[in-house]
C-alpha positions as CSV (number, residue, x, y, z in Angstrom):
1,M,-38.3,13.7,3.5
2,G,-34.7,14.8,4.3
3,S,-31.4,13.2,3.7
4,L,-28.7,12.4,6.3
5,V,-25.1,12.3,5.3
6,I,-22.4,11.1,7.8
7,A,-18.8,11.6,7.0
8,G,-15.7,10.4,8.9
9,C,-13.8,7.2,9.6
10,T,-13.3,4.6,12.2
11,T,-10.0,3.8,14.0
12,S,-10.4,0.1,13.8
13,T,-7.5,-1.8,12.3
14,T,-9.4,-5.0,11.3
15,T,-10.2,-5.7,7.7
16,E,-13.8,-6.6,8.7
17,N,-14.5,-3.1,10.0
18,K,-13.0,-1.2,7.0
19,T,-15.1,-0.3,3.9
20,A,-14.6,-2.1,0.6
21,N,-13.0,1.1,-0.7
22,A,-10.2,0.9,1.8
23,T,-9.2,-2.7,1.6
24,T,-5.9,-3.7,3.2
25,T,-5.0,-6.6,0.8
26,A,-1.5,-6.0,-0.5
27,N,0.6,-7.6,-3.3
28,A,4.3,-7.4,-3.4
29,T,6.4,-8.2,-6.5
30,K,10.1,-8.1,-7.3
31,T,11.4,-7.1,-10.7
32,A,12.9,-10.5,-11.0
33,N,9.4,-11.9,-11.7
34,V,9.0,-13.3,-8.2
35,T,5.6,-12.6,-6.9
36,K,4.6,-12.6,-3.2
37,N,0.9,-12.3,-2.4
38,A,0.3,-11.0,1.1
39,T,-3.1,-10.8,2.7
40,A,-2.0,-10.2,6.2
41,A,-1.2,-6.7,7.4
42,T,2.3,-7.8,8.6
43,G,4.8,-10.5,7.9
44,N,5.4,-9.6,4.3
45,K,9.0,-10.5,3.4
46,I,10.8,-9.5,0.2
47,S,14.4,-10.6,-0.6
48,V,16.2,-8.4,-3.1
49,A,19.8,-7.8,-4.2
50,T,21.6,-4.5,-3.7
51,N,20.9,-2.0,-6.5
52,Q,17.8,-4.0,-7.6
53,N,14.4,-2.3,-7.9
54,F,11.3,-3.9,-6.4
55,T,7.7,-2.9,-6.3
56,I,5.0,-3.1,-3.6
57,R,1.4,-2.8,-4.7
58,L,-1.3,-1.7,-2.2
59,R,-5.1,-1.7,-2.8
60,S,-6.2,1.9,-3.0
61,N,-9.0,4.1,-4.2
62,P,-8.0,7.8,-4.1
63,S,-11.6,8.9,-4.6
64,T,-12.5,7.7,-1.1
65,G,-10.0,10.1,0.6
66,Y,-8.1,7.2,2.1
67,R,-4.4,7.4,1.4
68,W,-1.2,5.4,2.1
69,Q,1.9,7.1,3.7
70,E,5.2,5.2,3.3
71,N,7.8,5.2,6.1
72,Y,11.2,3.7,5.6
73,D,14.9,4.0,6.3
74,H,16.4,6.1,3.5
75,T,19.8,4.6,4.0
76,Y,18.6,1.1,2.9
77,V,16.0,1.9,0.2
78,S,15.0,4.8,-1.9
79,L,11.6,5.5,-3.5
80,V,12.1,5.5,-7.3
81,N,8.4,6.0,-8.3
82,K,4.9,6.0,-6.9
83,T,1.8,5.8,-9.2
84,F,-1.8,4.7,-9.1
85,V,-3.0,2.0,-11.5
86,S,-6.7,1.8,-11.9
87,D,-8.6,-1.5,-12.0
88,P,-10.1,-2.4,-15.5
89,N,-13.0,0.0,-16.2
90,P,-14.7,-0.7,-19.5
91,S,-17.7,1.5,-18.7
92,G,-15.6,4.6,-18.0
93,K,-16.9,5.1,-14.5
94,V,-15.1,7.5,-12.1
95,G,-14.1,6.5,-8.6
96,V,-12.8,3.1,-9.5
97,G,-10.3,1.4,-7.2
98,G,-6.9,0.0,-8.1
99,Y,-3.4,-0.1,-6.7
100,D,-0.9,2.4,-5.4
101,V,2.4,1.0,-6.9
102,Y,5.6,1.9,-5.1
103,T,8.9,1.2,-6.8
104,F,11.9,1.2,-4.5
105,K,15.6,0.6,-5.1
106,A,17.7,-1.5,-2.6
107,L,20.7,0.6,-1.6
108,K,22.8,-1.5,0.8
109,T,23.0,-5.0,2.4
110,G,21.0,-5.6,5.5
111,T,17.4,-5.9,6.7
112,T,15.0,-3.1,7.0
113,A,11.2,-2.5,7.0
114,I,8.9,-0.4,4.9
115,R,5.7,0.5,6.7
116,F,2.6,1.9,5.0
117,D,0.1,3.7,7.2
118,D,-3.4,4.0,5.9
119,F,-5.1,7.3,6.8
120,C,-8.8,8.1,6.4
121,P,-10.1,11.5,5.2
122,A,-10.1,12.8,8.8
123,H,-6.3,12.1,8.9
124,T,-6.7,9.3,11.4
125,L,-4.5,6.2,11.2
126,V,-6.8,3.2,10.4
127,N,-4.3,0.5,9.5
128,S,-0.6,-0.3,8.9
129,N,1.0,-2.7,6.5
130,T,4.7,-3.6,7.0
131,H,7.0,-5.3,4.6
132,T,10.4,-6.7,5.7
133,I,13.1,-6.1,3.1
134,V,16.1,-8.4,3.1
135,I,18.9,-6.9,0.9
136,T,21.8,-9.2,-0.1
């Protein structure tokens, strides 16, 4: 008996058609201890003061080959840090999901957007997640 392995990805942007390893649920938090939970792919709004850092957390599992790519106006915000934080894993298993954590700094007053594009291993865009940033 043989084995069949199929690799690739779909181009659907609905959560229902994506695998559990490439979930689109996002959480956004400000450093001022204000938390915004966002389950929709768009409509996420974060208010922040000039020169304040804020973080955006996106569900991720680098072992699947899916990856987020950030797109933003560098005159309004700057990327301070990007890191992966694994979900709790008491058994020491590999390939555990978690969050990509992006820390940005607000540079000037105004409204801008940060868009995260989710690419599958075949480098095809499968989803986008946009956060509106209001800087006061």
